[in-house]
C-alpha positions as CSV (number, residue, x, y, z in Angstrom):
1,X,77.4,94.9,109.9
2,X,77.6,92.0,107.5
3,X,73.7,91.7,105.8
4,X,73.2,88.1,104.9
5,X,71.0,87.5,101.4
6,X,67.9,85.5,101.9
7,X,68.1,81.6,100.6
8,X,65.7,80.7,98.6
9,X,65.4,77.0,99.9
10,X,64.1,78.6,103.1
11,X,61.1,80.5,101.4
12,X,57.7,79.4,102.3
13,X,54.8,80.5,100.2
14,X,51.0,80.7,101.7
15,X,48.0,82.0,100.7
16,X,44.0,82.7,101.8
17,X,41.1,83.5,100.0
18,X,39.8,87.0,99.5
19,X,36.8,88.5,100.7
20,X,36.9,90.6,97.5
21,X,39.1,91.2,94.5
22,X,42.3,92.6,96.0
23,X,40.9,92.7,99.6
24,X,42.3,90.1,102.1
25,X,40.0,88.7,104.8
26,X,40.3,90.6,108.0
27,X,41.8,87.7,109.8
28,X,42.7,85.4,106.8
29,X,43.5,81.8,107.6
30,X,46.5,81.5,105.6
31,X,47.4,78.2,104.3
32,X,51.1,76.9,103.2
33,X,51.1,76.1,99.7
34,X,53.0,72.8,98.8
35,X,54.9,74.0,95.6
36,X,58.3,74.0,93.9
37,X,61.7,76.7,93.7
38,X,61.1,79.0,91.0
39,X,57.4,80.7,92.0
40,X,57.3,84.2,90.1
41,X,55.3,86.7,91.4
42,X,56.0,89.6,89.3
43,X,54.4,93.2,89.4
44,X,54.9,95.2,86.2
45,X,54.3,98.9,85.7
46,X,54.0,101.1,83.1
47,X,55.8,104.2,82.7
48,X,55.9,107.5,80.5
49,X,58.6,110.2,80.3
50,X,57.7,113.8,79.6
51,X,58.1,115.0,75.6
52,X,58.6,118.8,77.0
53,X,61.1,120.2,75.2
54,X,64.6,121.4,77.2
55,X,67.4,123.4,76.5
56,X,69.3,120.5,78.1
57,X,67.9,118.0,75.6
58,X,66.9,115.6,78.5
59,X,64.1,113.8,79.9
60,X,62.4,116.3,82.3
61,X,60.1,114.2,84.3
62,X,59.1,110.5,84.5
63,X,55.7,109.3,85.5
64,X,55.0,105.9,86.9
65,X,51.5,104.5,85.7
66,X,49.4,101.3,86.0
67,X,50.4,98.1,87.5
68,X,49.5,94.6,86.8
69,X,51.1,91.5,88.1
70,X,51.5,87.9,86.6
71,X,53.0,84.8,87.1
72,X,53.4,81.1,87.8
73,X,53.8,78.5,90.6
74,X,55.4,74.9,89.6
75,X,54.4,72.3,91.8
76,X,54.7,68.4,92.1
77,X,51.1,67.0,92.4
78,X,49.8,65.5,95.6
79,X,46.6,64.6,97.2
80,X,44.8,67.3,98.7
81,X,47.7,70.1,98.3
82,X,46.7,72.0,95.6
83,X,42.9,71.4,95.6
84,X,42.1,74.9,96.3
85,X,44.1,76.4,93.6
86,X,42.4,73.6,91.2
87,X,38.8,74.8,92.1
88,X,39.8,78.3,91.3
89,X,41.4,77.7,88.1
90,X,38.8,75.6,87.2
91,X,36.0,78.1,88.1
92,X,34.5,74.8,89.8
93,X,33.6,73.7,93.0
94,X,34.5,70.5,94.5
95,X,31.2,68.7,95.2
96,X,31.1,64.9,96.5
97,X,34.8,65.0,95.3
98,X,34.3,66.1,92.0
99,X,35.4,69.0,89.9
100,X,34.2,70.4,87.0
101,X,34.7,73.6,85.0
102,X,32.8,76.2,85.6
103,X,32.2,80.1,86.4
104,X,32.9,80.7,89.9
105,X,35.0,83.6,90.2
106,X,37.7,83.7,93.5
107,X,40.7,85.8,94.0
108,X,43.6,85.1,96.6
109,X,46.1,87.1,98.8
110,X,49.7,85.2,98.3
111,X,52.4,85.7,100.7
112,X,56.0,84.9,99.8
113,X,58.0,84.4,103.0
114,X,61.7,84.8,103.5
115,X,61.7,84.2,107.4
116,X,65.8,84.3,107.1
117,X,65.6,88.2,106.6
118,X,61.9,88.5,108.4
119,X,60.7,89.9,104.9
120,X,57.2,89.0,103.4
121,X,55.9,90.1,99.9
122,X,51.9,90.2,99.4
123,X,50.3,89.7,96.4
124,X,46.6,90.9,96.1
125,X,44.2,89.9,93.8
126,X,45.8,86.8,92.8
127,X,43.2,85.1,89.8
128,X,44.2,81.8,88.6
129,X,44.0,81.9,84.7
130,X,45.4,78.2,83.7
131,X,47.5,75.1,84.8
132,X,49.2,72.5,83.1
133,X,50.2,68.9,84.3
134,X,52.7,66.5,83.1
135,X,53.1,62.6,83.7
136,X,56.2,61.5,82.4
137,X,58.5,58.1,83.2
138,X,60.6,58.5,85.9
139,X,59.8,61.8,87.4
140,X,57.0,63.0,90.0
141,X,54.0,64.2,88.4
142,X,54.7,67.9,87.9
143,X,52.5,71.0,86.6
144,X,52.4,74.9,87.2
145,X,49.7,77.4,87.6
146,X,49.4,80.8,86.1
147,X,47.8,84.0,87.3
148,X,47.2,87.5,87.0
149,X,47.1,90.2,89.9
150,X,46.4,93.2,91.4
151,X,49.1,94.6,93.4
152,X,52.3,93.9,95.3
153,X,53.2,95.0,99.0
154,X,56.2,94.7,101.3
155,X,56.3,96.5,104.4
156,X,59.3,96.2,106.6
157,X,61.2,98.0,109.2
158,X,64.4,96.7,108.8
159,X,67.8,96.8,110.8
160,X,69.9,99.5,110.0
161,X,72.7,98.8,112.4
162,X,72.2,102.1,114.0
163,X,68.3,102.6,114.8
164,X,67.3,101.3,118.2
165,X,64.0,99.3,119.0
166,X,62.7,99.2,123.0
167,X,60.4,96.9,124.4
168,X,57.8,97.8,126.9
169,X,54.6,95.8,127.9
170,X,52.5,96.2,124.9
171,X,54.8,98.7,122.7
172,X,57.8,98.6,120.6
173,X,59.5,102.5,120.5
174,X,62.0,103.3,117.7
175,X,64.8,105.6,118.2
176,X,64.5,107.2,114.4
177,X,62.4,107.1,111.4
178,X,58.8,106.4,111.1
179,X,56.8,103.3,111.2
180,X,53.8,105.1,109.3
181,X,56.4,106.2,106.5
182,X,57.5,102.3,106.5
183,X,53.7,101.5,105.5
184,X,52.5,99.7,108.5
185,X,48.9,100.5,109.7
186,X,46.4,99.8,112.3
187,X,45.0,96.1,112.2
188,X,48.2,94.6,110.5
189,X,49.7,91.7,112.0
190,X,53.6,91.6,112.3
191,X,56.4,89.3,112.8
192,X,59.3,90.2,115.0
193,X,62.9,88.9,114.8
194,X,66.4,89.8,116.3
195,X,64.9,90.8,119.8
196,X,67.4,90.0,122.3
197,X,64.6,88.6,124.8
198,X,63.5,85.6,122.9
199,X,59.8,86.4,124.1
200,X,59.8,89.4,122.0
201,X,60.3,87.7,118.7
202,X,57.3,86.8,117.1
203,X,56.7,84.6,113.8
204,X,54.3,81.3,114.7
205,X,52.3,84.2,116.3
206,X,52.7,87.6,115.1
207,X,51.4,90.5,116.9
208,X,48.4,92.8,116.0
209,X,49.1,96.4,115.7
210,X,46.1,98.5,117.6
211,X,47.4,101.9,117.4
212,X,50.5,103.4,116.0
213,X,52.4,106.8,115.9
214,X,55.5,107.6,114.1
215,X,58.2,106.0,116.5
216,X,55.7,103.7,118.8
217,X,53.8,100.8,117.8
218,X,51.4,99.6,120.2
219,X,49.9,95.8,119.9
220,X,47.2,93.9,121.4
221,X,47.6,91.0,123.8
222,X,51.5,91.5,123.0
223,X,52.9,90.8,126.5
224,X,56.4,91.9,125.2
225,X,59.2,91.2,128.0
226,X,60.4,94.7,128.7
227,X,63.8,94.8,127.2
228,X,66.4,98.1,127.0
229,X,66.5,99.7,123.3
230,X,69.1,98.0,120.9
231,X,69.7,97.4,117.2
232,X,69.3,94.3,115.7
233,X,65.4,94.1,115.6
234,X,63.4,93.5,112.3
235,X,59.7,94.2,112.1
236,X,57.4,92.8,108.9
237,X,54.3,92.9,108.1
238,X,52.4,89.2,107.5
239,X,49.0,88.2,106.5
240,X,49.2,86.0,109.2
241,X,50.5,82.5,110.4
242,X,50.1,79.6,108.2
243,X,48.7,76.4,108.7
244,X,51.0,73.6,108.1
245,X,50.8,71.7,104.6
246,X,49.8,67.9,104.6
247,X,52.5,65.2,103.9
248,X,50.7,63.4,101.6
249,X,53.4,61.7,98.8
250,X,54.0,63.1,95.6
251,X,52.3,61.4,92.8
252,X,54.7,59.4,90.5
253,X,54.5,57.6,87.0
254,X,54.7,54.1,88.4
255,X,51.4,53.8,90.3
256,X,48.4,54.6,88.3
257,X,46.2,53.5,85.0
258,X,45.4,55.5,81.6
259,X,41.9,54.4,79.9
260,X,41.2,54.9,75.9
261,X,37.6,54.7,75.5
262,X,37.3,53.0,78.9
263,X,40.0,50.4,78.0
264,X,43.3,50.2,79.9
265,X,46.2,51.6,77.3
266,X,49.5,50.0,77.6
267,X,51.3,52.0,75.1
268,X,51.2,55.4,76.4
269,X,54.9,56.7,77.7
270,X,54.0,60.1,78.7
271,X,50.8,62.5,79.0
272,X,50.6,66.4,78.8
273,X,47.3,68.4,79.9
274,X,46.6,72.0,79.7
275,X,43.8,74.2,80.7
276,X,43.9,77.8,79.7
277,X,41.8,80.6,79.5
278,X,42.4,84.3,78.1
279,X,42.5,86.7,80.6
280,X,42.8,90.6,80.7
281,X,42.8,93.1,83.8
282,X,40.7,96.4,83.4
283,X,42.1,99.6,84.3
284,X,39.9,102.9,84.8
285,X,41.1,106.6,85.3
286,X,42.5,107.7,88.9
287,X,43.8,104.2,89.7
288,X,46.9,102.8,89.0
289,X,45.8,99.0,89.6
290,X,43.4,97.0,87.7
291,X,39.9,96.6,89.0
292,X,38.8,93.0,87.9
293,X,40.6,90.1,86.0
294,X,38.2,89.0,82.9
295,X,39.0,85.7,81.7
296,X,37.5,84.1,78.5
297,X,36.7,81.1,76.8
298,X,38.3,77.5,78.4
299,X,40.6,75.7,76.1
300,X,41.6,72.1,77.4
301,X,44.5,70.6,75.0
302,X,47.1,68.1,75.5
303,X,49.7,65.4,74.1
304,X,50.1,61.9,74.2
305,X,53.2,60.0,73.6
306,X,52.6,56.5,72.6
307,X,54.5,53.6,71.3
308,X,53.8,53.0,67.7
309,X,52.5,49.2,67.6
310,X,49.3,50.3,65.0
311,X,47.1,52.9,63.5
312,X,44.0,52.9,65.8
313,X,45.5,56.4,66.9
314,X,46.1,57.9,63.5
315,X,42.6,56.1,62.4
316,X,40.6,58.5,64.9
317,X,42.9,61.6,63.7
318,X,42.3,61.1,60.0
319,X,38.3,60.0,60.3
320,X,38.0,62.9,63.0
321,X,36.4,60.4,65.5
322,X,36.2,61.4,69.3
323,X,37.9,59.5,72.0
324,X,37.7,59.4,76.2
325,X,40.8,60.0,77.7
326,X,41.4,59.5,81.6
327,X,44.2,58.5,84.0
328,X,44.5,58.0,87.8
329,X,47.0,59.0,89.8
330,X,47.7,56.2,92.8
331,X,45.9,52.8,92.6
332,X,42.1,54.2,92.6
333,X,41.6,52.7,95.6
334,X,40.2,54.9,98.7
335,X,43.3,54.4,100.9
336,X,45.6,55.2,98.4
337,X,44.5,59.3,98.2
338,X,44.1,58.8,94.5
339,X,42.9,61.6,91.5
340,X,41.7,61.0,88.3
341,X,41.5,63.3,85.2
342,X,38.9,62.5,82.9
343,X,38.4,64.3,79.5
344,X,35.5,62.1,78.0
345,X,35.4,64.2,74.5
346,X,38.7,64.6,72.9
347,X,39.5,65.0,69.1
348,X,43.3,63.9,67.9
349,X,44.1,67.3,66.1
350,X,47.8,66.2,65.1
351,X,49.8,62.7,65.0
352,X,53.8,63.0,64.5
353,X,55.9,60.0,64.0
354,X,59.1,60.3,66.4
355,X,61.4,58.7,64.3
356,X,64.6,57.2,66.2
357,X,67.2,54.6,65.7
358,X,65.2,52.6,67.9
359,X,61.5,51.9,69.0
360,X,59.4,54.3,67.0
361,X,56.7,56.3,69.0
362,X,54.3,59.1,68.4
363,X,53.3,62.2,69.7
364,X,49.3,62.7,69.5
365,X,48.1,66.5,70.2
366,X,44.3,66.2,71.5
367,X,41.6,68.8,72.2
368,X,39.0,68.3,74.7
369,X,35.6,70.1,74.2
370,X,32.4,70.0,76.4
371,X,30.7,66.6,77.0
372,X,27.0,66.9,77.6
373,X,27.2,63.8,80.1
374,X,29.7,65.4,82.2
375,X,28.9,68.6,81.8
376,X,32.7,69.7,81.3
377,X,35.2,69.7,79.2
378,X,37.5,68.2,82.0
379,X,36.5,66.6,85.0
380,X,38.6,65.8,88.2
381,X,37.8,63.3,90.7
382,X,39.4,63.1,94.6
383,X,39.5,59.2,95.6
384,X,40.0,60.1,99.4
């Protein structure tokens, strides 16, 4: 039997907000996330080896310890495509299309779907800890989200070319092995591929397990077509069929404005902005997974790259004078579905002259602090 490997370009990332840390909603509304290839959902586990002595001089036992997940999700920014994640990482709530930094804690269940091999990996207790955004000439506006997570699961009955699956009206019966040992549970939604009768394949509308035995899986309202036992069937747990993503265009560096102290600034050739906060996972005895993700102080930093035309910016750095930096992606008019990022109280913390053969530029590092008027160091506005 030839086994084909999963194709990265066919993968899909979906998500839903959890009811509590590490606990997906009973019937989650999964959304498709617009992101780039290269999303990393990594689960690390500590290990310890026995120090007990042996005449063989070899390690006698290895024990797995605590789990801790982490990773990043790269994206190209578009209107209303990453707003749930921005809300989560900022700890605020979109109010009249304005998002500010806050203290609201949210966790998510993410699923990486590989439909070509009918395999899904669930990442539970995902808590976002930071994001960065980059606006550079001749490229889409891009960035990434960083996170910590509680656990990862991947539950699948995979076709082995020998074991068969037979379909009845509401059941699937396997010839060998155990659905329970595989990790399936009552209440799980499952995708099905490889059935000889097309009606028995379920992806857009997963079946839901109502009762489970080692070799028999009964599904609610399955309405399977009776089919003889055959190989080639794959069954995989899923968090649910995701809603389709929007098709809003990705922001570019050609349409927009950047203001310095409220005045259009025509010398900026690039801007990077980053929001990050320290994060720590808390462990307790007799549980391998973290109990919560605690986050610390929020830091908002960035870099402006500007054409070197005068000493105005350098003077602010030397004098320790604050500046208001804001930029709008899109025209700013309602019909354009624009977004505005505003750091109203910034201090330039370093200026480096980038000396080249042609035009000189300056790289200007800045830090944004709490602004009492905005009640936030960073404010994002949707212009719908």
